[in-house]
C-alpha positions in Angstrom: 11.8 12.6 -27.8 13.9 11.7 -25.1 12.6 13.1 -21.3 14.9 12.9 -18.3 12.1 12.6 -15.4 13.0 11.1 -12.1 11.4 9.4 -9.5 12.1 7.8 -7.2 9.9 4.2 -5.9 10.8 1.4 -3.6 15.3 2.3 -3.1 15.4 3.1 -6.9 15.9 5.8 -8.6 14.1 6.3 -12.0 14.9 8.2 -14.4 12.6 7.8 -18.2 14.2 8.0 -21.3 11.3 7.1 -23.0 7.5 6.7 -21.7 6.1 4.4 -24.6 5.8 7.4 -27.2 8.2 4.8 -29.9 6.3 1.4 -28.4 8.5 0.9 -25.3 9.2 2.5 -22.6 12.9 2.6 -21.6 14.2 3.6 -18.2 17.4 3.8 -16.4 17.2 2.6 -12.7 19.8 3.2 -9.7 18.8 1.0 -6.8 20.0 1.3 -3.4 22.1 -2.0 -2.1 19.6 -4.4 -0.6 17.2 -2.5 -2.5 15.0 -3.9 -5.4 10.8 -4.5 -5.9 8.6 -6.8 -4.7 7.3 -10.3 -6.2 5.1 -8.3 -9.5 3.8 -9.5 -12.8 1.7 -7.5 -15.5 1.1 -8.5 -18.3 0.4 -6.7 -21.4 3.3 -5.5 -20.9 6.4 -7.3 -22.0 10.2 -6.9 -19.2 13.5 -7.2 -20.5 16.8 -6.0 -17.8 20.0 -4.6 -19.0 22.5 -4.9 -16.0 24.8 -1.9 -16.7 27.1 -1.3 -13.0 26.6 -4.5 -9.6 24.5 -7.5 -9.0 21.2 -9.1 -8.7 19.0 -11.9 -7.6 16.2 -12.4 -10.3 13.4 -14.6 -8.8 11.2 -16.1 -11.9 7.7 -17.9 -11.7 9.7 -19.2 -8.7 13.6 -20.1 -9.9 16.0 -17.5 -8.8 18.6 -16.3 -10.9 22.3 -14.1 -11.3 22.6 -11.2 -13.7 26.0 -9.1 -12.7 27.1 -6.1 -15.5 27.3 -7.3 -19.1 23.2 -9.1 -18.4 20.5 -9.6 -19.8 17.2 -11.1 -18.2 14.2 -11.3 -20.6 11.0 -11.4 -18.4 8.3 -13.9 -20.0 5.3 -11.6 -20.3 3.0 -12.2 -17.0 5.6 -14.0 -15.3 5.8 -13.6 -11.3 8.6 -11.3 -10.5 11.3 -9.7 -8.1 14.8 -8.5 -8.4 17.3 -7.5 -5.3 20.7 -5.9 -6.0 22.9 -8.1 -3.5 25.8 -6.1 -4.5 27.9 -3.9 -1.7 27.2 -0.7 -3.8 24.5 1.1 -6.1 23.4 -1.6 -9.4 22.4 0.2 -12.5 20.1 -1.2 -15.0 18.6 -0.5 -18.3 15.0 -1.7 -18.0 13.1 -1.3 -21.7 9.1 -2.0 -21.2 6.9 -2.9 -24.6 4.9 -1.5 -25.1 5.4 0.7 -22.4 1.8 1.7 -20.7 1.6 0.4 -17.8 5.2 1.2 -16.6 5.1 4.5 -18.1 1.8 4.6 -15.4 2.9 2.6 -12.1 6.9 5.0 -12.3 5.4 7.6 -13.0 2.0 7.8 -10.2 3.3 6.0 -7.0 7.5 6.2 -7.1 8.1 10.4 -5.8 8.7 12.9 -7.8 12.8 14.0 -8.0 14.2 16.6 -8.5 15.7 17.0 -12.6 18.9 14.1 -13.1 19.1 13.7 -9.6 21.3 10.6 -8.8 20.9 10.8 -4.9 19.1 9.0 -3.2 16.0 11.0 -0.7 16.4 10.4 3.4 14.4 7.5 4.6 10.3 8.1 4.7 9.0 8.9 8.5 5.9 6.7 8.1 6.6 2.8 6.3 5.0 3.4 3.3 1.1 3.1 2.9 1.4 -0.4 1.2 -2.9 -1.6 0.9 -3.0 1.6 -1.0 0.6 1.1 -3.0 -1.0 -2.1 -3.5 -4.5 -1.1 -5.2 -3.0 1.5 -7.3 -0.5 -1.1 -8.6 -3.6 -3.2 -9.7 -6.0 -0.6 -10.9 -2.3 0.2 -13.6 -2.3 -3.0 -14.5 0.6 -4.3 -12.4 0.0 -6.8 -10.0 2.3 -7.1 -6.7 2.1 -10.6 -5.0 2.6 -10.0 -1.4 
């Protein structure tokens, strides 16, 4: 059964297609220009990015890789990785996590709930995010954010 829950986190709209009930988590991610994901690692969930639109810079264990529409980027289990949309417009990708429990909890716990089917980014917040709280909550869920 597919769900369409949508969350906003780090300048990304994250729309669930599956939440691990099939043995994997599948999300469709739209990334604002210049936004991305901070350096993180998560032993326990394998991760694969399938770029649908745009250009992303990935940093994987200290090495940079540019990925464009049609590219697939696999993250070795436990590797420190980050990504950034380096295009002039929004980028879009599918992200597969196996078995997906860590990412299902991470996206839905730390993300800002959005209306079902949301395709517009929310306005910027009035105050900066509580980074220490985000780092601690991520750690509790199995994700280490590397400042």
